[in-house]
N, C-alpha and C positions, 0 to 999 in steps of 0.2 A: 353339668357343661357337656355335650358333645363336642368329639374332635373329629377330623373330614373324614377318618374312616367308618364312621359311624353313621355318618350323616346319607338319610334317603337321597337319591336322584330324583329331579323334578324333570320329567322326558317331554313335556308340550306348555305350552300358552295357558293352556286350559287347567292345568297340573296349577300353576303360580296361579293364576286366577282365581282358583277356587280358594287359593290359601289366603289372598290377598280380601276375598270377601268372609273369610273366618275372621280375621286378625287386624286388628290396627296397629302401626307400626312398623310395620316389614319397608324392607331396605333390600336394595342390591349393591355388594360388593365385588369389586372385581380387583382380586388379587390369589395369595399363594394359597391361601385358605384359613380356616379357623386355628388350626396349630402355629402359625406361622404370627399371626396375626394378634390371637388372644394373650400370651403370655402379657405385653406390655397395654395392649389396647388402645392405642393411639397410633395416629399418622404424623406422616412428617412431611411440611410442606415442602415441596419440590424446587421451588426458585430459591426459599432463603436457607431450609435446613433446618427449620423452625417447629419444634413439636406441638402436636395438638390435643387438647384434652379429650381426642375420642377417634375412631375409625370413621374417614370418610366414607359415605355409600350414598347411593341414591332413592331416595323415597319410592316406595311403590304404592303409598297409600292413593286410592284415586279423589280426586279433587269435585268438591260438590254440584261445579259446573260442568261435569263432564255430563252429569244427568243419565239420562239412560241408555250411552251408547256400550258397547260391548267392554268388559273388564279384558279380556283378550287386547282388543287392540288398544289400550291403554298400557297393560304391560308388554307388547310387542314395541311401542313408541319408547318407553322407556329402558329396554334393552336394547333397542337399534340403536338409541343416542349415544352409548357409551361403548359400543361394540369394537372401536377403534384401540381400546386399551392394552386387551394383549396384545397387539403388535408394539404398540409402546413401551410396555411395561415387560416384556420380554418371556424369555420361558415359563412354564407354570401358572402363568395370573389367569385366572377363569372365573365365571361369575357364581356367587351363592347367594340365597338369600338369609338372613337374618332379621331376627326381633331385637329391638331396643328401644332404646330411648335415647332423643338429643339433648347432646349437652351443649350446643353450639353450631355457630358456623364456620367453613375454613373460608380461605380468600377466593374460591371461583364460587364462595355462598354455597357449596353445598354442605348436607347435615353432617355435624359430628356425632358420632352415635357411642353411648356405653351400654352397659349393663345386657351384652352381647349375648342373646340366645340363637345357634348355627339351626338354621329349619330344613336346609336342602343345597346341594350342589344343583346347577343348571346344568342341563345337557346340553355340549356344542349344538346338536341339532336344535333345541330351540334358540338360538341365536338365528338361525337358518329361516326358521318357521317366523321370526319376529321381521328378518329379511324380506320376506315373503307378502308377509301382511301388510308391511308399510309401503312396499312398493305396490300392492293393488289398490292404495289411495289414489284420490284423482290429483294430489300434489306430489311433486316431485322433494323429494325428502333424503336425507344423509346423516351420518353419525353427527355428531358435533364437530368432530374436527374435519372438517371436510377435506382442506388441502392447503397446503403449505402456500402464503403468497410469497 
């Protein structure tokens, strides 16, 4: 098992896209990192405090319906959708890529992942690159947490 100090840093959307093209079962997790997460390897539901059987993460595997569209755009959208999490979860929360096996689903339908192998940190500049890529599309879009009602 790699610890966060040993992990490579993924510097571009293309770096992550190459990883996605080579591996099935990749996820992005927004947290303080593997050293913090892998001790218990479980997440906790924020609403109820219930422990869940795995780490909540977001899948990076490209869906078949995506056809021959750019993998970089797929990755950009996956990263952009959850880019609000560092603001909500607090200091030290950042994205990292992991390889794992889905054990179940959390209350927001997010995968709960076990047998985790950390693959790399995502450089903060990649999140800016993802925002720019999403902004270049024809439709207006924002992260999933768009605004409080």
